[in-house]
N, C-alpha and C positions, 0 to 999 in steps of 0.2 A: 218536224217532218223528217222522216228517214231519207237518207241519200246514200249512194254507192259510188265509190271511186275505184276505177280499174286502171292499174299501171303495171309495167314490168319492173320498174325500179323507182324507189323514192330516195332521194339524197338530201342532205341538209343544205339550206340556202347559203349559209356561211359556216366556216370552221368544219369540224368533223363530228360534232355531237348532234344527235337527232332525238327529239322528245316526242313521245306518243301520249296524247291526252293529258289530263290534270289529275292531281291527287284525289283519290276517291273514285275515279273512273274504273269501270270493269270492262275488260276486253275478252270476248268469248271466242275460243277456237272450236268450230263445229266438229261434230263427230265425223271421222273419216279424213279430216285434214291432218297434215304432217308439218311440223316445224323442224327444219334442218339447220343445225348450227355448225358452221365450219370454222368459227373463231373461238374466242374465249368467253364463256358465260360467267358474269359476276353479278353480285347483288341479289341472287335468288335465295330466299329463306326456306327453311323446312327440310330437315333430314339429310342435308348433304354431308358427305365425308370430307372433313377438313384436313385430317392427317391420319396416317396409319404407321405405327411402329411395331416392330417385332423382334424377338430374340429367341434363339434356339440353344438348348443345352443337350449335348450328346454324351457327356461323361457322367459318371455316377457321383452321388453325394451321400455321405453317411454321417449320422450323429447319434450319440447316446444321451443327449441332453433331455432331461425331463421337463424342461421349459422350452418354449418356442424359440427357434433360431432361423435366420435367413438361409434359404437354399442358394448356394453360390451360383451366380450368373442367371438367376431367374428374377431379375429386377429390371424395371424400365422407368425412365423419367419422361414425363410429358407435361407441357405447358399449354393448357386450354386457351383457345382464342377468345372465348367469351364466358361470362359466368353462367350463361344459359346453355352452354354445351354439355352434352353427356359423353361419358367415356364407356365404350363397350369393351369389356374385358373378356378375352378368350384364352383360357388356359387349358392345356392338355398335358397330363403327366401320369406317372404311375409310381406307387410307393409300395414298400413291403417292410415287414418287421422281422427281427432276428429271433424272437423268443415266442414259443408256442403259448397261446393264451394271453399274451400281453398286447394291449391295444396300441395303435399308432394314430397320429392325427396330423391333419394339414389345415392351415388357415391362410387367408389372403388379406393383405393390408393395403390401404391407401394412406401413405405416411404412417401415422400411428393408429389409424382407425381401421378396425376389422370390418371387412365387407364380405358379402356372400355367405355368411354363416347363419345358422339358425339361432333362435333365442328361446328355445323351449325348456323343458324340464330336465334335459340330459345333463350329465356331469361335465360335458365338454362341448362348447359351441365351436363348430368347425364346418368346413365345406366338404371334407372327406375324412373318413376314418376306416380302420379295419382292425380285426382281431385275428391275426393269422394262427393257423394250427400247423402241426408238423407236416401233414400231407399237402399243405398249400405252399410250402417253401419255394416251389418252383415258379410261383405266379407273382405278377405285379398287379396291384389293385388300382383301379382307375381313381385318379385325383383330378377331375375335370371341373372347370368352372366357366360358365357363361353368365355374365352379370352386367347389367346396364347401370352404371354408376352416375350419380349427379353430384359432383364435387362443389358446384357453385363457386368456382375459383378461376382466376387467371394467373395464379402463381404456379411455379414448378411443383409437380406432384410426383411422388415415388410410389410405384405399385410393385409389390413383391410377394413371393410365396414363402411361407414358413412351415416347418414341421417340428414335431416333438415325439419322443418315444416315452414308453413307460419306464419306471425305475428298473434298473438292471437289464434293460433291453436296448436295442438300436433300431433306427428307422433308416431305410434305404430309399433313395430317389433314383429312378432310371435303371434299376436292376432288381431282380428277384433276390430273395434271401439266399437261396442255394446257388452256389457257383459250381455247376457241373453241366453235364450234357443237357439236362432238362431245364436249366436256368435260362433266364431271359435278360437281354440288355435292351433298354428302351431310350426314347428321347423325349424331352420336354420342350414345349413351345409356349411362349407368352406373346399375345398380340393385343395392342391397345388401339382403338379406333375412336377418334374424336368425331362426334356427330353434332352438326350444327342444328340449332333450334329452328 
């Protein structure tokens, strides 16, 4: 038989802990009702932000390496709280190349594992690339990544950006190829957000 209790305040009979219902019970908050929390909410599952880390790089980076190298200062370490957590990767950057017609590439790693890249039939799996031409020397090309990673780990993880250039060329991060009135200087930001399951 259904019953209703009306009170302005409910307090524990002893101690400071108060339990509502038993395991398996369902409590329904009707439409139009509001729950106001003025304290600390703990133990709730499902999509909560557990930690947020970020780093910004405002100076430029240049390499002529034909193999991938780390971009200085675009690296973050994070230790997930649970194996069920996901890591949301948010990277915003710009790259440019020094030689007309020669491609440049960017990739992103969790430790030694490449993430956010395609696995198609192209010659290079990457999350961003460009093949600049002479009249594009004043531009920086977007190298942005938004990726929900599932590392299944509670160990410290290192996330980082890498770039590589074509043979006899160079790749620039945070600046356009041309250094003159029409050239641009940019900034890179990397943010990692741990999302609880």
